[in-house]
C-alpha positions, 0 to 999 in steps of 0.5 A: 335792635334797641331791645338788644342794646338795652338787654346788653347794657342792663347786664353791663355787657356793653355801654349804650349813648342815647341821643335825645331831643325833646324827651325822644330818643332819635339815636343810639350807639352801643360799644364793647371790647373785644379782639379781632384778626387782621389781614396781613394786608391791613396789618402791613398798611397800618404798620401793625407788627406784633410778632406772634400776635393773632388777636388784636384788642379792639373797641366795637361798635355793636349797635348804631342807628338813627331814627329815619326821621332824623337821618339826612338832615341839616343836623347830621345826627349821625355824624355828631353821635358817632364824632363825640363817641370817637372823640371820647374813645380817643381822648378817655378810654384809651388812655384808661384802658391803655390797650385798645389798637383798633375800633372796628364796625360791622357795617351794612354795605349801604353805610359803608361810605358813612365810615369811609368817607366821613371817618377814614375807616377801612376794610380790614377783613374779607371774611364777613359771611352775613352781608356786611363789611368788617371796617377798622380804624387804628387808634392813632389815626382815630385821633388824627381824625377827631382831633385834627 
């Protein structure tokens, strides 16, 4: 996963943020932009009504990992880097790009509670066939989560 993130970063296909402690990489998160289809139920539940639009602009979490030695510690490194990323998106990227509506992550089933309970993400698409869960949060909801 680290090699993939580095390869894409090097070619300007995504942006990676490293979490470093004492010159050691203990975690990272990679983002890119894209589009996604939203289920009718998700659009209705989040009041997303745009006639004739099938694909919605997104910020995608493409890679996110914390070294096993630093998971489940009192420092909560995963929450730290993810919350920092959300704040930068809510308070920076959106104001510059101006078109992003949704932030999405394709999560492993065992990571689902991290996103749902910790950051209010919800399932947005039931068509994932690779054993993962498609989760999303709207940018207005994201701003509430990170700014209170």
